DRENVO-148903 format. One record per residue (C-alpha): x negated, y negated, z negated; residue in one letter. Coordinates in steps of 0.05 Angstrom, whole numbers, padded with zeros to 5 digits, always signed. Each point is the difference from the previous one (the first is absolute). Layout:
XYZA ...
***
This chain:
+00002-00001+00003M -00025-00069+00010T -00010-00052-00053R +00064-00040+00021R +00038+00067-00004E -00029+00015-00072W +00013-00070-00020A +00075+00007+00020W +00007+00068-00034A -00029-00023-00063S +00057-00048-00016Y +00045+00062-00008D -00051+00025-00057W +00008-00069-00034A +00073-00012+00004N +00025+00073-00014S -00013-00008-00072A +00061-00047-00006F +00052+00049+00024P -00031+00056-00032T -00010-00031-00071V +00051-00052-00001V +00059+00022+00040S -00004+00073-00008T -00041+00037-00054F -00018-00045-00061V +00040-00067-00004I +00067+00028+00025A -00008+00054-00052A -00018-00050-00054Y +00055-00041+00014F +00057+00054+00001T -00030+00031-00064R -00035-00055-00038G +00040-00067+00017I +00067+00021+00022A +00051+00026-00054P +00005+00067+00033D -00027+00035+00061P +00072+00000+00037V +00002-00076-00010T -00065-00010+00019G +00011+00037+00066Q +00058-00042+00014V -00039-00067-00016M -00057+00023+00040W +00046+00015+00059G +00033-00068-00001W -00067-00032-00001M -00027+00041+00060Q +00064-00014+00037A -00011-00077-00005L -00070+00002+00016V +00017+00045+00061G +00049-00053+00023L -00052-00055-00008A -00052+00040+00037I +00050+00012+00055G +00014-00074+00011L -00069-00026-00008L -00045+00052+00037S +00025-00011+00073P -00007-00078-00007L -00068-00002-00030L -00025+00052+00050G +00027-00045+00056A -00034-00059-00033I -00068+00036-00007A +00005+00020+00075D +00009-00074+00020A -00049-00031-00048G -00056+00052+00005G -00003+00004-00074R +00008+00075-00014R -00062+00007-00040R +00013-00064-00044L +00071+00023-00012M -00026+00067-00023L -00046-00033-00045L +00054-00040-00031I +00044+00061-00011C -00059+00042-00033T -00015-00055-00049L +00072-00008-00023L +00008+00075-00004T -00055+00001-00046A +00025-00059-00043L +00069+00027-00010F -00025+00072-00011T -00047-00031-00058A +00062-00032-00029G +00029+00069-00017I -00049-00002-00058W +00047-00048-00040F +00060+00051+00007A +00001+00028-00073L +00038+00067-00014P +00066-00036-00021Q +00063-00006+00036P -00007-00079-00006G -00059+00006+00053Y +00041+00038+00051A +00014-00061+00041A -00074-00024-00001W -00023+00071+00022A +00052+00003+00056L -00019-00069+00026L -00075+00015+00001C +00011+00064+00037V +00051-00029+00048A -00046-00061+00021L -00061+00047+00001G +00036+00050+00044T +00025-00057+00046L -00071-00027+00014C -00027+00070+00006F +00051+00016+00050E -00007-00064+00042L -00075+00008-00001G +00007+00072+00035T +00035-00035+00059V -00063-00043+00015F -00045+00059-00017Y +00035+00047+00049N +00003-00051+00052A -00077-00001-00001M -00002+00076+00020L -00003-00009+00075P -00055-00053-00006G -00042+00048-00044A -00002+00061+00047T +00016+00026+00071T +00071+00021+00019R -00024+00073+00007E -00023+00000-00074R +00059-00033-00032L +00029+00062-00031G -00068+00026-00026R -00019-00070-00029V +00071-00005-00029S -00006+00067-00030G -00068-00010-00032I +00025-00067-00028G +00059+00035-00033W -00047+00052-00026A -00044-00050-00030L +00059-00029-00028G +00021+00065-00038Y -00076+00007-00023A -00001-00072-00024G +00068+00015-00038G -00028+00060-00025L -00067-00033-00025A +00039-00054-00035C +00048+00050-00034L -00062+00041-00024I -00031-00060-00024L +00065-00024-00037C +00003+00072-00032L -00070+00008-00021A -00016-00073-00023L +00064-00026-00027L +00057+00048-00009V -00034+00064-00028Q -00049-00021-00050P +00023-00003-00068N -00020-00047-00035P +00004-00044+00060S -00058-00037+00028P -00014-00075-00004F +00041-00004-00063G +00067+00009+00035L +00062+00012-00043D +00036+00064+00014R +00060-00019-00038D +00010-00060+00046A -00010+00041+00060A -00064-00042+00019E -00034+00062+00024H +00056+00007+00053V +00011-00072+00014R -00074-00010+00012A +00009+00045+00065T +00029-00058+00032A -00062-00043-00014L -00038+00056+00028L +00037+00005+00065V -00003-00079+00010A -00077+00004-00008A -00002+00062+00046W +00038-00037+00056L -00048-00062-00006L -00059+00045+00002L +00012+00044+00058F +00039-00048+00047A -00054-00044+00022W -00031+00047+00060P +00067-00010+00040A +00001-00075-00018L -00071-00012+00023V -00012+00050+00057F +00066-00002+00037L +00007-00058+00043P +00070-00025+00028E +00027+00049+00047D -00036-00004+00067R +00066+00016+00034T +00033-00062-00030A +00025-00048+00055R -00027-00063-00035R -00068-00009-00017Q +00009-00069-00035T +00037-00012-00066R +00065-00036+00004L +00021-00049-00057P +00045+00037-00051W +00063-00036+00022G -00012+00016+00074V -00016+00071-00017A +00066+00005-00042A +00042-00027+00059T -00030+00041+00053Q -00003+00062-00047G +00075-00006-00013L +00014-00006+00075A -00042+00063+00014E +00037+00035-00049L +00066-00019+00024L -00023+00022+00074A -00027+00065-00027L +00071+00016-00034L +00037-00020+00063R -00050+00043+00043G +00002+00064-00043L +00061+00027+00044P -00048-00002+00061R -00051+00043-00042R +00049+00056-00018P -00062+00050-00023I -00027-00055-00050I +00073-00010-00023A +00019+00065-00015R -00068+00011-00034F +00010-00058-00045L +00073+00024-00016L -00027+00070-00018A -00055-00028-00042R +00053-00045-00034L +00030+00061-00033F -00058+00051-00013Y -00048-00055-00026T +00052-00022-00047D +00005+00072-00023G -00075+00002-00011L -00002-00065-00035N +00054+00026-00049V -00041+00064-00008L -00061-00041-00020F +00032-00051-00043A +00039+00052-00039F -00039+00064-00002G -00037-00013-00064A +00065-00027-00031I +00036+00063+00019Y -00060+00044-00025A +00001-00036-00065A +00078+00003-00012G +00013+00070+00022V -00062+00035-00017F -00024-00040-00057G -00069-00012+00026M -00040-00050-00038G -00049-00053+00031F -00061+00048+00000E +00039+00055+00033E +00030-00048+00054I -00069-00025+00012L -00024+00071+00014L +00060+00014+00044F -00019-00062+00040G -00072+00018+00007I +00022+00068+00026A +00048-00033+00049L -00055-00050+00024N -00047+00060+00014V +00052+00033+00046T +00025-00065+00028G -00071-00020+00022G -00010+00070+00029I +00063-00003+00040G -00011-00071+00024A -00071+00014+00022F +00022+00063+00040A +00059-00036+00023G -00039-00046+00043G -00029+00062+00040W +00072+00032+00005V +00026-00064+00028E -00051-00002+00055E +00024+00067+00022R +00076+00001-00011L +00014-00074+00004G +00025-00048-00055A +00072+00008+00009R -00008+00077-00011T -00049-00008-00057T +00050-00045-00038I +00061+00045+00013L -00037+00064-00024A -00024-00038-00063A +00075-00022-00014L +00029+00069+00005L -00053+00026-00046A +00015-00056-00047L +00071+00015-00005M -00008+00073-00010A -00050-00008-00055L +00035-00062-00031G +00070+00043-00003G -00037+00054-00036A -00029-00049-00051M +00068-00027-00019L +00025+00073-00011L -00057+00028-00041V +00009-00001-00079E -00072+00025-00010S -00056-00053-00010K -00052+00047+00029A +00043+00009+00065A +00007-00076+00004F -00073-00007-00003W -00011+00051+00057V +00054-00033+00045L -00028-00071-00016G -00070+00019+00019V +00020+00031+00067L +00047-00063+00009L -00058-00043+00000G -00031+00036+00068L +00054-00032+00042F +00003-00073-00030F -00060-00026+00033G +00014+00031+00074P +00072-00032+00001A -00028-00067-00022Q -00063-00004+00042A +00030+00026+00062A +00057-00051-00007S -00053-00056-00003R -00040+00021+00061S +00065+00012+00041L +00018-00069-00015M -00068-00027+00019A +00007+00040+00066Q +00072-00024+00016L -00011-00074-00015A -00020-00049+00049P -00072-00028-00021P +00018-00073+00002A +00054+00013-00049E -00029+00051-00043I +00008-00031-00066A +00073-00022+00011A +00015+00069+00021Y -00032+00026-00063F +00045-00048-00033G +00058+00036+00026L -00033+00065-00016F +00000-00025-00073A +00071-00023+00009L +00017+00068+00023S -00030+00030-00064G +00034-00053-00043R +00065-00020+00035A +00037+00052-00035T -00051-00001-00056G +00051-00024-00046F +00048+00054+00016I -00040+00059-00021G -00018-00028-00070P +00066-00029-00009A +00036+00067+00026A -00048+00038-00051L +00015-00048-00057A +00075+00009+00013L +00001+00074+00003V -00044+00005-00061T +00048-00048-00036D +00065+00035+00018V -00023+00068-00007T -00049-00009-00056N -00049+00048+00036S -00068-00017+00026Q +00002+00060+00045R +00064-00024+00034A -00028-00067+00012G -00066+00031+00032M +00043+00033+00050A +00008-00064+00037V -00070+00010+00023V +00019+00065+00043L +00056-00037+00033A -00040-00059+00022L -00055+00047+00029L +00048+00039+00038G +00030-00056+00032V -00065-00028+00022G -00021+00069+00024A +00061+00006+00047I -00010-00066+00032I -00072+00014+00009L +00017+00062+00040M +00032-00046+00054S -00073-00029+00019L -00039+00032+00053P -00047+00052-00023R -00062-00043+00022R +00030-00068-00020A -00062-00047-00004G 
***
């Protein structure tokens, strides 16, 4: 791989600590078990928070992507989003294990998630400028594998340095959950420490149609015009339109699975923080293996077939995880599930990069983010509603299977070699 390809892929290593530690395995579980009045109420509160964040991301990402295209500021906007993500993540440290701090914890996680997701719009849009068209799938897969590896390394560090030692290092008060809250500070530092290669070595996309930077006001005006033209032109690009529609559903299912996996494990199987961390480490190992291998599979089968096969496997394993009563069986199925996360996501990213016109790549990745977040409020809201009505976390998580299934059905209508 070239230096430019490694610089691009390394950002996955840096930013994956946020969804791994904050959104999935540590802070999410800390909120439901340590801050919220009870796990069911915590899942409901977390679900509505994720729903509102998904709505905000869906509204902002296409517009900001179009502005970045028009103004030639993708790297600068990535830098801003990276700094804000680190800032809001560090703010979680102040969320004490008391119900009165629930609003503060939800606000920090919501703003951090918003900035994290907006940053991925500009990061993904820089992929075509980092490599050749023939290597998009492989480089995207390597990036996603590095993301799993980065999440794994950060999880291990959280477990070994902060969560497991008793007494805790650095004078951390375990009764005040400082050993858990400190993981948010570690994630913020991790992001700032490892994000710099992409911000230094990646130039603005060489395929961008403008080489000069427009003033922010002009870029906003032209970006909005580009976004509206993109939306009006989608009917003339039926393959892109169907792909975005499919992704709208299956990514929502994946996001719900990521956001509530640790909450489900904590509430249904009684997993503590240390066991959830170990479970997360196992998932990141198999996730990295799947993502790395998925790039080579995609080169042979095509992105569409790779995504579809991964979705079907996720549905089968996810359905079994909702039925099992044994914690050991849950562990085995969860580890196997990790093999198919990466290929579904990495192949989606490379397929979008292949389908999108080069001059409008950031705007199309804004639509890509929109397709992953336009119904982002529906999945968590449906999960929160079903959980609340049935008082069952299992019933709430069944929403994931329906979303993955609808996405897979729509994806089947794409040509086998789409992109």
